VOGUFI-362736 format. One record per residue (C-alpha): x, y, z. Coordinates in Angstrom, 2 decimals. Last residue first. Layout:
<recs>
<rec px="X" py="Y" pz="Z"/>
...
</recs>
This chain:
<recs>
<rec px="-22.79" py="-3.03" pz="-17.94"/>
<rec px="-20.26" py="-5.80" pz="-17.26"/>
<rec px="-17.50" py="-3.72" pz="-18.87"/>
<rec px="-18.36" py="-0.70" pz="-16.72"/>
<rec px="-18.22" py="-2.84" pz="-13.56"/>
<rec px="-14.88" py="-4.33" pz="-14.63"/>
<rec px="-13.45" py="-0.86" pz="-15.25"/>
<rec px="-14.69" py="0.35" pz="-11.84"/>
<rec px="-13.03" py="-2.63" pz="-10.17"/>
<rec px="-9.72" py="-1.86" pz="-11.90"/>
<rec px="-9.89" py="1.76" pz="-10.68"/>
<rec px="-10.71" py="0.68" pz="-7.11"/>
<rec px="-8.11" py="-2.14" pz="-7.18"/>
<rec px="-5.41" py="0.29" pz="-8.37"/>
<rec px="-6.32" py="2.84" pz="-5.67"/>
<rec px="-6.42" py="0.16" pz="-2.94"/>
<rec px="-3.12" py="-1.34" pz="-4.09"/>
<rec px="-1.46" py="2.09" pz="-4.13"/>
<rec px="-2.72" py="2.82" pz="-0.61"/>
<rec px="-1.72" py="-0.62" pz="0.71"/>
<rec px="1.75" py="-0.27" pz="-0.81"/>
<rec px="2.21" py="3.22" pz="0.68"/>
<rec px="1.05" py="2.08" pz="4.14"/>
<rec px="3.12" py="-1.13" pz="4.01"/>
<rec px="6.23" py="0.78" pz="2.93"/>
<rec px="5.79" py="3.29" pz="5.77"/>
<rec px="5.34" py="0.49" pz="8.30"/>
<rec px="8.45" py="-1.32" pz="7.02"/>
<rec px="10.52" py="1.88" pz="6.98"/>
<rec px="9.37" py="2.83" pz="10.49"/>
<rec px="10.23" py="-0.65" pz="11.79"/>
<rec px="13.68" py="-0.51" pz="10.20"/>
<rec px="14.31" py="2.96" pz="11.67"/>
<rec px="13.32" py="1.71" pz="15.14"/>
<rec px="15.57" py="-1.35" pz="14.76"/>
<rec px="18.52" py="0.82" pz="13.71"/>
<rec px="17.94" py="3.15" pz="16.66"/>
<rec px="17.71" py="0.20" pz="19.07"/>
<rec px="20.92" py="-1.30" pz="17.68"/>
<rec px="22.74" py="2.02" pz="18.05"/>
</recs>
């Protein structure tokens, strides 16, 4: 049971990191484009 709980916890952490990284990358890309357009 402990091993199963640990495996689920690891999967949740990895999944959260992947989703967070993806959202952060998309937000940074859009925000970066806005800054570039403002500079021009």
